[in-house]
C-alpha positions in Angstrom: 103.7 107.5 111.4 106.5 106.7 108.9 105.5 104.4 107.5 107.7 104.0 104.7 110.9 104.1 106.8 111.9 100.8 106.9 114.1 98.8 109.7 118.1 99.5 108.9 119.6 96.9 110.5 120.6 92.9 110.6 119.1 90.7 110.2 116.3 92.9 108.3 118.9 94.6 106.0 121.2 91.4 104.4 124.5 93.7 105.3 124.9 96.6 107.3 123.0 100.0 105.8 124.7 102.7 103.8 124.8 106.4 104.6 122.5 106.5 101.6 120.0 103.9 103.6 120.7 106.2 106.6 120.2 109.7 105.4 116.8 108.8 103.4 115.3 107.6 106.5 116.5 110.7 107.9 114.8 113.0 105.0 111.7 110.8 105.5 111.4 111.3 108.9 112.1 115.3 108.6 109.7 115.3 105.6 106.8 113.6 108.0 107.5 115.9 111.3 107.8 119.1 109.4 104.7 118.6 107.1 107.0 119.4 104.2 107.8 117.6 101.1 110.4 120.2 100.5 110.8 123.1 102.4 110.9 126.9 101.4 113.9 128.7 100.7 113.9 130.6 104.5 113.2 127.2 105.8 115.6 125.2 103.8 118.5 125.6 106.1 117.2 124.7 109.6 115.3 121.5 107.2 119.2 120.2 106.2 120.4 120.7 109.8 117.8 118.3 111.0 118.5 116.0 108.6 121.4 115.9 108.8 121.5 115.6 112.4 118.9 112.7 112.6 121.7 111.2 110.4 124.4 111.5 112.6 121.8 109.9 115.3 121.1 107.0 113.4 124.5 106.1 112.5 125.6 106.3 115.9 121.9 104.0 117.1 123.3 102.0 114.6 126.5 101.6 115.3 126.0 100.7 119.2 123.1 98.4 118.7 123.9 94.5 119.6 121.4 92.4 118.1 121.2 89.1 119.9 119.0 85.8 118.8 117.5 85.0 115.9 115.3 87.2 113.2 112.5 89.1 114.6 110.2 91.2 111.8 109.3 95.0 112.5 
């Protein structure tokens, strides 16, 4: 699932993920789950709201993670 979504935390990324990185991952997730690359006009609001909510949740997740030990690969 969502093979194009990359890990967004150090040490996988050399620095913290940007808002743009997080939003791009959220968009990919919503596209995959909904089955729509671009939603029809009547679905745009719910699609965009899902991207916003997942972006915010992902940012909170990354802010709260405590990474210990060596480098791990996904």
